[in-house]
C-alpha positions as CSV (number, residue, x, y, z in Angstrom):
1,X,4.8,-3.0,13.1
2,X,6.5,0.4,12.6
3,X,6.1,2.9,15.4
4,X,3.6,5.7,15.1
5,X,5.3,8.6,13.2
6,X,3.8,11.1,15.7
7,X,4.2,9.1,18.9
8,X,4.7,11.4,21.8
9,X,3.4,14.5,20.0
10,X,0.6,16.3,21.7
11,X,-1.7,18.6,19.6
12,X,-4.2,21.1,21.0
13,X,-6.9,21.4,18.4
14,X,-9.0,24.5,18.3
15,X,-10.2,23.7,14.8
16,X,-13.7,23.8,13.5
17,X,-15.7,22.6,10.5
18,X,-13.4,20.9,7.9
19,X,-10.1,22.8,7.4
20,X,-8.1,22.4,10.6
21,X,-10.0,19.3,11.8
22,X,-8.8,17.4,8.7
23,X,-5.2,18.4,9.4
24,X,-5.5,17.3,13.0
25,X,-7.3,14.0,11.9
26,X,-4.2,13.2,9.8
27,X,-2.0,13.9,12.9
28,X,-4.2,11.7,15.1
29,X,-4.2,8.8,12.7
30,X,-0.4,9.2,12.6
31,X,-0.3,8.5,16.3
32,X,-0.4,12.0,17.8
33,X,-2.4,12.8,20.9
34,X,-5.0,15.3,19.6
35,X,-7.0,17.2,22.2
36,X,-10.0,18.7,20.6
37,X,-11.0,21.9,22.5
38,X,-14.6,23.0,22.0
39,X,-16.8,25.7,23.4
40,X,-19.3,24.5,25.9
41,X,-22.0,24.2,23.2
42,X,-19.6,22.3,20.9
43,X,-17.9,23.4,17.7
44,X,-20.0,24.4,14.6
45,X,-19.7,21.1,12.8
46,X,-20.9,19.2,15.8
47,X,-24.0,21.4,15.9
48,X,-24.8,20.5,12.3
49,X,-25.6,17.0,13.6
50,X,-29.1,18.4,14.6
51,X,-29.9,18.3,10.9
52,X,-30.6,14.8,9.6
53,X,-27.5,13.2,8.2
54,X,-25.2,16.1,9.1
55,X,-23.6,14.4,12.1
56,X,-21.5,12.0,10.0
57,X,-18.9,14.6,8.9
58,X,-18.1,15.4,12.5
59,X,-17.7,11.7,13.3
60,X,-15.5,11.2,10.2
61,X,-13.2,14.1,11.0
62,X,-12.7,13.6,14.7
63,X,-11.9,9.9,15.0
64,X,-9.0,9.1,17.4
65,X,-9.2,12.4,19.2
66,X,-9.9,13.3,22.8
67,X,-12.4,16.1,23.5
68,X,-12.7,18.7,26.2
69,X,-14.9,21.7,26.6
70,X,-13.4,25.1,27.4
71,X,-14.8,28.7,27.5
72,X,-12.0,30.8,26.1
73,X,-14.0,34.0,26.8
74,X,-13.3,33.5,30.5
75,X,-10.0,34.3,32.2
76,X,-9.9,30.9,33.8
77,X,-10.5,29.3,30.4
78,X,-7.5,31.2,29.0
79,X,-5.4,30.0,31.9
80,X,-6.4,26.4,31.3
81,X,-5.4,26.7,27.6
82,X,-2.1,28.2,28.7
83,X,-1.5,25.2,30.9
84,X,-2.2,22.8,28.0
85,X,0.0,24.7,25.7
86,X,3.0,24.6,28.1
87,X,2.8,20.8,27.8
88,X,1.9,20.5,24.1
89,X,3.9,20.4,20.9
90,X,1.4,21.9,18.5
91,X,-1.6,24.2,18.6
92,X,-3.9,24.3,15.6
93,X,-6.7,26.8,14.9
94,X,-8.6,28.1,11.9
95,X,-10.3,31.2,13.3
96,X,-10.4,34.4,11.3
97,X,-7.0,36.1,11.6
98,X,-6.8,38.2,14.8
99,X,-9.4,36.3,16.8
100,X,-7.0,34.4,19.0
101,X,-5.1,37.6,19.7
102,X,-8.4,39.2,20.9
103,X,-9.0,36.2,23.2
104,X,-5.5,36.6,24.6
105,X,-4.2,33.4,23.2
106,X,-2.4,34.6,20.1
107,X,0.8,33.0,18.7
108,X,3.2,35.5,20.3
109,X,1.8,35.0,23.7
110,X,1.5,31.2,23.6
111,X,4.9,30.7,22.0
112,X,6.3,33.0,24.7
113,X,5.0,30.4,27.2
114,X,6.5,27.5,25.2
115,X,9.2,28.3,22.7
116,X,9.0,24.7,21.4
117,X,5.4,25.2,20.4
118,X,4.3,25.0,16.8
119,X,1.4,27.4,16.3
120,X,-0.5,26.5,13.2
121,X,-3.2,28.7,11.6
122,X,-5.5,27.8,8.8
123,X,-7.5,30.6,7.2
124,X,-9.1,31.6,4.0
125,X,-6.6,34.3,2.9
126,X,-3.7,34.1,5.3
127,X,-2.4,36.5,8.0
128,X,-1.3,39.2,5.6
129,X,-2.5,40.9,2.4
130,X,-5.6,43.0,1.6
131,X,-8.0,40.1,1.8
132,X,-6.8,39.1,5.3
133,X,-9.9,40.0,7.2
134,X,-12.5,38.8,4.7
135,X,-14.8,36.0,5.9
136,X,-14.0,32.8,4.1
137,X,-15.8,29.6,3.5
138,X,-15.2,26.9,0.9
139,X,-17.6,28.4,-1.6
140,X,-16.3,31.9,-1.3
141,X,-12.7,30.6,-1.9
142,X,-13.9,28.6,-4.9
143,X,-15.4,31.9,-6.2
144,X,-12.3,34.1,-5.4
145,X,-9.8,31.5,-6.7
146,X,-11.2,31.1,-10.1
147,X,-12.3,27.5,-9.5
148,X,-16.0,28.3,-10.1
149,X,-15.2,30.3,-13.2
150,X,-13.8,27.1,-14.9
151,X,-16.3,24.6,-13.4
152,X,-19.4,23.8,-15.4
153,X,-20.4,24.2,-19.1
154,X,-19.6,27.2,-21.2
155,X,-23.3,28.0,-22.0
156,X,-24.4,27.9,-18.3
157,X,-23.6,29.8,-15.1
158,X,-20.5,28.9,-13.1
159,X,-20.9,26.2,-10.5
160,X,-18.9,25.2,-7.4
161,X,-17.0,21.9,-7.3
162,X,-19.1,19.4,-5.5
163,X,-16.5,18.5,-2.8
164,X,-15.3,21.1,-0.3
165,X,-12.0,21.3,-2.2
166,X,-10.9,24.6,-0.7
167,X,-11.4,23.4,2.9
168,X,-9.6,20.1,2.4
169,X,-6.8,21.3,0.3
170,X,-6.2,24.0,2.9
171,X,-6.2,21.3,5.6
172,X,-3.8,19.1,3.7
173,X,-1.4,22.0,3.3
174,X,-1.8,22.9,7.0
175,X,-0.9,19.3,7.9
176,X,2.2,19.6,5.6
177,X,3.2,22.9,7.3
178,X,2.9,21.3,10.7
179,X,5.0,18.2,9.8
180,X,7.6,20.5,8.2
181,X,7.8,22.5,11.4
182,X,8.1,19.4,13.5
183,X,11.0,18.3,11.4
184,X,12.6,21.7,11.6
185,X,12.2,21.6,15.4
186,X,14.1,18.3,15.5
187,X,17.1,20.2,14.1
188,X,16.8,23.5,15.8
189,X,15.0,22.8,19.1
190,X,12.6,25.7,18.5
191,X,9.0,25.8,17.4
192,X,7.6,28.3,15.0
193,X,4.4,29.7,13.6
194,X,3.1,28.2,10.4
195,X,0.0,28.9,8.3
196,X,-1.8,27.7,5.2
197,X,-4.3,29.8,3.4
198,X,-7.1,28.2,1.4
199,X,-6.7,30.6,-1.5
200,X,-3.0,29.9,-1.8
201,X,-3.6,26.1,-1.5
202,X,-6.1,25.8,-4.3
203,X,-4.4,28.1,-6.9
204,X,-2.0,25.4,-8.2
205,X,-5.0,23.1,-9.0
206,X,-5.9,25.5,-11.8
207,X,-2.8,24.4,-13.7
208,X,-4.6,23.2,-16.9
209,X,-6.7,26.3,-17.0
210,X,-3.7,28.5,-16.5
211,X,-1.9,26.7,-19.3
212,X,-4.8,27.7,-21.6
213,X,-4.8,31.2,-20.3
214,X,-1.1,31.8,-20.8
215,X,-1.0,30.0,-24.1
216,X,-4.1,31.8,-25.5
217,X,-3.9,34.8,-27.8
218,X,-7.7,35.4,-27.6
219,X,-10.3,35.0,-25.0
220,X,-9.7,34.2,-21.4
221,X,-10.4,30.5,-20.9
222,X,-14.0,29.6,-19.9
223,X,-15.7,26.6,-18.6
224,X,-15.0,23.5,-20.6
225,X,-17.5,21.1,-19.1
226,X,-16.0,17.6,-18.8
227,X,-13.4,18.3,-21.4
228,X,-9.8,19.0,-20.5
229,X,-9.6,22.3,-18.7
230,X,-6.7,23.4,-20.9
231,X,-8.3,22.0,-24.1
232,X,-5.1,20.1,-24.7
233,X,-6.3,16.5,-24.9
234,X,-8.8,14.7,-27.1
235,X,-10.6,12.5,-26.5
236,X,-11.1,13.7,-22.9
237,X,-14.6,13.7,-21.7
238,X,-17.5,11.9,-19.9
239,X,-19.3,9.8,-22.5
240,X,-22.7,8.2,-22.4
241,X,-23.1,4.5,-21.7
242,X,-26.3,2.5,-22.0
243,X,-26.7,2.7,-18.2
244,X,-24.8,5.8,-17.2
245,X,-21.6,7.5,-18.1
246,X,-17.9,6.7,-18.4
247,X,-14.9,9.0,-18.1
248,X,-12.3,8.4,-20.8
249,X,-9.0,10.1,-21.8
250,X,-6.3,9.4,-24.3
251,X,-3.0,11.1,-23.3
252,X,-0.8,9.3,-25.8
253,X,-0.9,8.1,-29.3
254,X,-0.8,4.6,-28.0
255,X,-4.0,5.2,-26.1
256,X,-5.7,6.6,-29.2
257,X,-4.5,3.7,-31.4
258,X,-5.9,1.2,-28.8
259,X,-9.2,3.1,-28.6
260,X,-9.7,3.1,-32.4
261,X,-9.2,-0.7,-32.5
262,X,-11.8,-1.2,-29.8
263,X,-14.2,1.1,-31.7
264,X,-13.6,-1.0,-34.9
265,X,-12.1,1.9,-36.8
266,X,-8.4,1.4,-36.6
267,X,-7.9,3.6,-39.7
268,X,-8.6,6.7,-37.6
269,X,-5.2,6.2,-35.9
270,X,-3.5,7.3,-39.1
271,X,-6.2,9.6,-40.5
272,X,-4.6,13.1,-40.9
273,X,-7.6,14.6,-39.1
274,X,-7.0,12.6,-36.0
275,X,-3.4,11.3,-36.2
276,X,-2.1,13.2,-33.2
277,X,-3.2,15.3,-30.2
278,X,-3.1,18.6,-32.1
279,X,-5.3,17.3,-34.9
280,X,-7.8,15.7,-32.5
281,X,-8.1,18.9,-30.5
282,X,-8.7,20.8,-33.7
283,X,-11.6,18.3,-34.4
284,X,-12.7,17.8,-30.8
285,X,-16.4,17.9,-31.5
286,X,-16.1,15.2,-34.2
287,X,-13.9,13.0,-31.9
288,X,-16.4,13.3,-29.1
289,X,-19.3,12.4,-31.4
290,X,-17.5,9.3,-32.7
291,X,-16.6,8.1,-29.2
292,X,-20.1,8.8,-27.9
293,X,-21.6,6.8,-30.6
294,X,-19.5,3.8,-29.6
295,X,-19.8,4.1,-25.8
296,X,-23.6,4.5,-25.7
297,X,-24.0,0.9,-27.1
298,X,-22.5,-0.7,-24.0
299,X,-22.8,-0.6,-20.2
300,X,-20.3,1.5,-18.2
301,X,-18.8,-1.6,-16.7
302,X,-18.4,-3.3,-20.1
303,X,-16.7,-0.2,-21.3
304,X,-14.4,0.1,-18.3
305,X,-13.4,-3.5,-18.6
306,X,-12.4,-3.4,-22.3
307,X,-10.8,0.0,-22.1
308,X,-8.7,-0.8,-19.0
309,X,-7.6,-4.1,-20.5
310,X,-6.5,-2.2,-23.6
311,X,-4.6,0.3,-21.4
312,X,-6.9,3.2,-22.1
313,X,-7.4,5.3,-18.9
314,X,-11.1,5.2,-18.1
315,X,-13.5,4.7,-15.2
316,X,-17.3,4.4,-14.8
317,X,-19.0,7.5,-13.3
318,X,-20.1,6.0,-10.0
319,X,-22.7,7.2,-7.5
320,X,-21.8,8.0,-3.8
321,X,-23.4,4.7,-2.7
322,X,-21.1,2.7,-5.0
323,X,-18.0,4.5,-3.7
324,X,-18.9,4.0,-0.1
325,X,-19.1,0.3,-0.7
326,X,-16.0,0.2,-2.9
327,X,-14.1,-3.1,-2.3
328,X,-10.8,-1.6,-3.2
329,X,-11.0,1.1,-0.6
330,X,-12.3,-1.3,2.0
331,X,-9.5,-3.9,1.3
332,X,-6.9,-1.2,1.6
333,X,-8.4,0.0,4.9
334,X,-9.0,3.5,3.6
335,X,-12.7,2.9,4.3
336,X,-13.9,1.1,7.4
337,X,-17.2,0.0,8.9
338,X,-17.8,1.5,12.3
339,X,-20.6,1.2,14.9
340,X,-20.6,4.7,16.2
341,X,-22.1,5.1,19.7
342,X,-24.2,8.1,18.7
343,X,-24.8,7.6,15.0
344,X,-25.0,3.9,14.5
345,X,-23.4,2.3,11.5
346,X,-21.0,4.5,9.5
347,X,-18.4,4.0,6.9
348,X,-15.5,6.2,7.9
349,X,-12.3,7.1,6.2
350,X,-8.8,6.4,7.5
351,X,-5.7,8.4,6.5
352,X,-4.5,8.3,2.9
353,X,-1.0,8.7,4.2
354,X,0.9,5.5,4.9
355,X,4.2,5.4,6.8
356,X,5.8,2.0,6.7
357,X,3.4,-0.6,8.1
358,X,2.0,1.6,10.9
359,X,-1.8,1.7,10.8
360,X,-3.9,3.1,13.7
361,X,-7.0,1.4,14.8
362,X,-9.9,3.8,14.3
363,X,-11.6,5.1,17.5
364,X,-15.1,6.8,17.2
365,X,-15.2,10.5,17.6
366,X,-15.7,11.7,21.2
367,X,-18.8,13.1,22.7
368,X,-18.8,16.7,23.8
369,X,-16.4,17.1,26.8
370,X,-15.9,13.3,27.0
371,X,-12.3,13.6,28.2
372,X,-12.5,16.6,30.6
373,X,-11.5,14.4,33.5
374,X,-8.6,12.7,31.6
375,X,-7.1,16.0,30.3
376,X,-7.8,18.4,33.1
377,X,-7.5,15.9,35.9
378,X,-5.0,13.2,34.8
379,X,-2.9,15.3,32.5
380,X,-3.0,18.8,34.0
381,X,-3.3,17.5,37.5
382,X,-6.4,19.3,38.7
383,X,-8.2,17.7,41.6
384,X,-11.9,16.7,41.4
385,X,-13.0,19.7,43.5
386,X,-11.3,22.1,41.1
387,X,-12.8,20.4,38.1
388,X,-16.3,20.6,39.6
389,X,-15.8,24.3,40.4
390,X,-14.7,25.0,36.8
391,X,-17.8,23.2,35.5
392,X,-20.0,25.0,37.9
393,X,-18.6,28.4,36.8
394,X,-19.1,27.7,33.1
395,X,-15.4,27.4,32.3
396,X,-15.5,23.8,31.1
């Protein structure tokens, strides 16, 4: 098996909720030693576990990490973090800009202690600009970025995307920034500061809507429901089946020709009203009506089978339970069954990133402060008496 791509890399993880913890999860599953540093009461996402079902996200995002508790509001806590940083390669945080500076553990200070350190910040709006200090959560970034304005149907209010797209796209870009900096350090010998703002990270996902915006001479593009965001493809929609729905798209004339044959109306492929993409978009309501009339006569699985065999991109609209049990994702190892010591049976994700044939075995997320002895004692070299004292004083 290939070696772990991040073997020997130590990451101090101050992340919370989804953004930074996803970046550090990818590092951990790539073989890095990730030390999750939490306040004495645990980070915010761990606290959500008190609500029924809300503990699973913490478990999913913190596999393969070690965990310590640390009170960064105490001078001794700051000193312990400094000791960790002097032995680490990367520090990751997603506090609001300026918070770590107020705590006395900002990037300039920590990189002064360890010039090889990569200091990585995830935030809503970045460390500069007029929005820098605004509080940011996934839904507020979806609102500010325009994602909500183009999500939903034109005759209804805007809605957020169901997944936490801002948090996770920010986390993915933060992971990319960290890996870029690690590569740069291999060449220069020096660490650096990197950041990824959620607003910056999600903007490129508006590409289809931006195409409509810049290509339109009239109104600003609005919500298009399940149709193409740029209204540049037809058919492109979610169509009714006898037992649910199916997503279907024709991006080439070959797709359209194949679909018309399946529908039993091959003459539509050469009909001037539908002969090419421009014509079909012009008659988009008629196209959708014809396709819907055909799809509603079959089950979503029957439709997916015949469409995919004909090479027409399609997929049944599945419920969460179906996806969690998906045999493809399980066979690839992206989803794995786990008996979690606190939560019982879970289906947890692995990393989507594959490097050669390296594949880390999943380890359940740690309990609060589970590795205090391992990190403070074995790694930093503190004796048992000192660790007990720190605990007694509310430092760890």
